[in-house]
C-alpha positions, 0 to 999 in steps of 0.5 A: 500500500503506497502513502496515498492509499495509507492516508485514505485508510479508515485510520486516517480519514482527516489526512486523506481529506486534506490530501484530496482537497489540497491536490484538487486546489493545486491542480486547479491552480496550475490549470488556471495559471496555464490557461492564463499564460496561454492567453497572455502568449496569444494576446501578444502574438502578431499576425493573422489567424482564422479566428482572431484578426490582429493588425500589425505595427504601423511603421512611422511615416508609412501612413498619412493622417486617418489611415492605417496599415494591416500586415497580412501574409507579410505584405502591408495593406491599408485598413478602413479609413475614418473621417469625421465631420461635425455640424452644430447649429445653436438656436438660443438655449439649445443646439442640434448636432449632426455627426457624419462618420465616413468609412472608406474601405481601400482593401480588397476584403469585405469589412465590418467596421466598429468605432467607439466614440464620445458624445455629450452626456446631456445629448439626446441621440435621435437620428441615424442615417446610412448613405450608400452611393445614392441611397439614404437608409433611415434608422429606426429606434428599437429595443437594444436586443431587438436592434442587435438581432436585426443588425446581425441578421443583415450582416449574415445576409450580406446586406449593409447595416448600421447600428448605434448603441449607447455604452454609457451616456457619453460613450457610443458605438457605431457598427457598419456591416458589409463595406465592400472593397473600395466602397465608402459608407456614410453613417450620420447621427444627430442629437439635441442638447441644451446650451450650458450657461455660467454667469455671463458666459455660454458654452458648448462642449464636443468630446472627440475622444474616449480616454482609456479607462481603468477597469478594476479586475473581476474579483474571483472568490473560491466557494465551497458550495456544499459546505463540507469541502467536497464541492469547491467552485468559484464566483466572479464579480465584475464591476465593469461587465462591459469593459470590452465595449468601452475600451477601444484600442489606443494608438501610441502617438510616438509611433503612429500618425494621428487618425480620425481627422475631424472637421467642425462647423458651428452656426451660432444663433445666440438670440442676443447681440454677441460679444466675445466668441472663442475656443480655448483648445482649438484655433478657430475662424469666426465670421460675423454675418450680423450682431446675433450670429457667428459662423465658427470653423477650425482655422487649421482645417481637419484636426485629429480627434484627440481632445474636446472642442469647447466654444464659449460666447458672451453677450455684447451687453454688460450682463447676460439675461437673467431669465430665459423661457422657451416653448415647443408644441409637439403632438397634444402637449407643450414643452417648456424650458426655463433658465433662471439665474437667481441674484447673488447675495449682496457682499455686505450681507454675507457672513462667511461660514467656516468650512471643512474642505477635503481635497482629493487629487488623482495621481494615477497613470492617466494623469501623466503628462500635462494633466498632473501639472494642471491638477497640482497647479489647481490644488496649490491655488485652492490651498492658497485660498483657504481662510484661517477659520477653515479646516482642511485635509488632502488625499491623493490616490492611484491604486494606493492612497495617502491621507495627509492628516489623520483628520482635518486640521486648521488652515494655518500657514504651517499646515498649508505649507506642508500640504503644498509641499506634499502636492508638489512632490506628487507624480503620476503612476499606477491604476485609478482606484477612485472609490476608496478615495471618495469613501475616505473623503466622505468619512466625517471624522469631525462630526457636525461642528457647524462647519460647511463640509465640502469635498473638492475632487480633482481627476480626469474620471478615467474609470469604467466602474462609475456606478460604484462611485455613484453608489458610494456617494449616495450611501455616504454623502450625509452633510458633505457637498461634492465638487468635481474638477475635471482635469485634462483634454478629455475628461469623463464628463458623465462621471463628473456631472452625475457625481456632482449631482448626487453630491449636491455640488457642482462640476468645473472643467480645467482643460489647460494650465492657462485656465487654472486660475480662472476656473478655480477662482470661479469654483471658490466663488461657489464654495465661499458663497451660499447656495440658493436653496429650497427651490420650488416651481408652482404653475398657476393653471397648467398641469406640469410634469417637471424635471428635475422632480426635486429641484437641486440647490444652485450655486452663484452664477449658475442658472436653475434649468427646468424642463416641463411637459404641460397640458396647456400653455396658460397662466404662469410659473412662480419659482421660489427659493432662498438666497443665503438667508433671504427669501427670493421669488420670480413669476414668469408668464408662460405666454411670454415664452419664445419659440424653441427647438427640440425641447421635447427631446430634452425633456425626455432625456432629463426624465430618463436621467431622473429615472437613472438617478432614482435607481441609484438612490433606491427611490425606484426599483431597477424594474420600474426604472427600466420600464420608465426609461424604455417608455420614454425612449420609444415614445420620443425616439431616443437612444439609451442603454435600453434602446438602439438605432438600426438601419438596414439596406434591403439590397444584399451586397456581399456575395454569398460565401465571401468572408467578412472581416471585422475591423475595430477602428482605433482612437488617438490617445487624448492630447497631453496624456503620457502613453507610457504612464498609462500603458507602459508600466508593469504592475508592482502590486496585485493585478486586481488593483493594477489592471489598466485597460480591459482586453477584447478577449471576454466578448459577449456572445453577440460580439465577434473577435476584434483586431488590435490596432496598429501599435495599439495597446490591448492588455490581456486579462491576466488576473486569476485565482491561480496563485491563491489556489496553488498556495492553498493546495500546497499548504494543505498537502504539506500540512497532511504530510507533516501530520502523516510523518508525525503520526508514523513516528509516534507509531514507531516509538510505540512499537519500540517501547 
């Protein structure tokens, strides 16, 4: 009888059981490790295969802007080209954008192209057109799964089809099937959006690139399903289940020419005499047809899609209008959009309340380059604005976290100097574990001391697990107010605006070092002045469906923006609130409302956002929230996470039997980002805290394998439970052997005696 058989005897049941469990875990761990190792090798293997297409490295100088090269059978061939044209018309308080994506196929293959791109968070996408030759195919809004089924059927049948899907409120995917050799297909989408107003300045923002997201690795846990050690298995909890859909391949700008050239034209009809019109991040030409109109184009022609386009304008008068009321009739309902800016509290009547301010700064890898410079300059300026009566603390995070002081300290010169030195020494590195930092900031260690408690959070927001952050704010916000400061050329505005909304604060964007002082001064004006609170809206005659249902506080120079669906346009609306410690109200006759465009879409989009927020706040069940969103989306023909736009050409074009290749188009790295900081560093801490970028290996059943881009980064998912399983297995086996040897020794000693 060998050792194992001896241990399995009735005399040693415990040892036998330890051996079995230990060997099981050891073998399972080795198997998982081997699978992960093979996946790692496959993920970096160059060339083409029957199942996974992968582009070769693009040689510097081999391609012009907007083109890619693929290597197949040792030869280079051009890949799909993408050009983008954006046309924006501003009509008073709203804007209408038309985004045309031109897909050109210079190869000899039939191709399916997919492209991940950003849109404004507040935009309501409602139109899809596909242009093939002289044919224009109009898209239809369908439930998301139904739209995908229609698209897949057309793709298999060889018909041209386009599909627009929402991955996040600010991330969309366009898929275009069956682009023939030498063909050009145009895909055009349109969306409606409100104009942003802050004090005397109006603006629009057009995001042009999706920044790479840090996606925390799925957590794999071993579970004994039978509770007796005989039924081991594993559970998988993924905070970013759609990681592959929000993480397109990214080109290294040091090795590749920019792609996706973009042209932009804005027709600005402000509705009032215009003063200064400018773009802080792009060179523009501004034509002046008349006092209220401007035509804005890019001075340098088409530009790479690598940073947000921002346009700001001011009225020629000293002061902007404090009230704007607009109406639109659609069907049997009237839709209303109101912009009301409450007066600021007079300086003489203000009594500055002492504040506790917790500053949080993101120094992760995505903040490398110019972003960390902007963030450090912003925080240094903010520290200099603290008053002696304030208390403060500083938290920095990447995939680790440091809290400068055990609790908030008085803002005296010595401690502010210590904090300034701490900030100046920060360097960008590592992953982006944002949730623990937010949790630490929201932890109120002082208690309710009568101080106003404010969180100032500086980040680019480059994470995929936004929902976890929202749930953290909802659960822990208590009396804290969260102010988000978006840093860099392409911040995640969805995360910023929703986090500020849930945290009852405000969002500020800083896109360049030159904007630091101006934007931070504006933020501190909000922090140092009382908010307008207790706001309500009362209609005298009409029955309204108002959004937001619960009107939030507004800060100095911010307008209150209300959208309403009315049964009739009659009577007036009275808006009440408190400015500091004084009551304030204004009454607006509805008949004075000016004509507006697209207001019904904006109302529906805001109602959809309300349903999403109510779900996060647990004011609605997920089922009720989804039902409300789906009804609004189908009634108003809007793309949401539950609905998509699909367009199908009825005429088959790809010959039967001709293969179809998938081409996932890459994006540029956002301007100012450091490629090596995001992708080049190897993990020094457990991989579950350090995975930078989701891979394309774990595709949903509806997604086909996708190629990496030339010299693009697509990191393999190497985080597994292999190490834990092998360690646990070895420990159990060693323990069993020790017990066995000890038992045998005792038996021999007994026999000798």
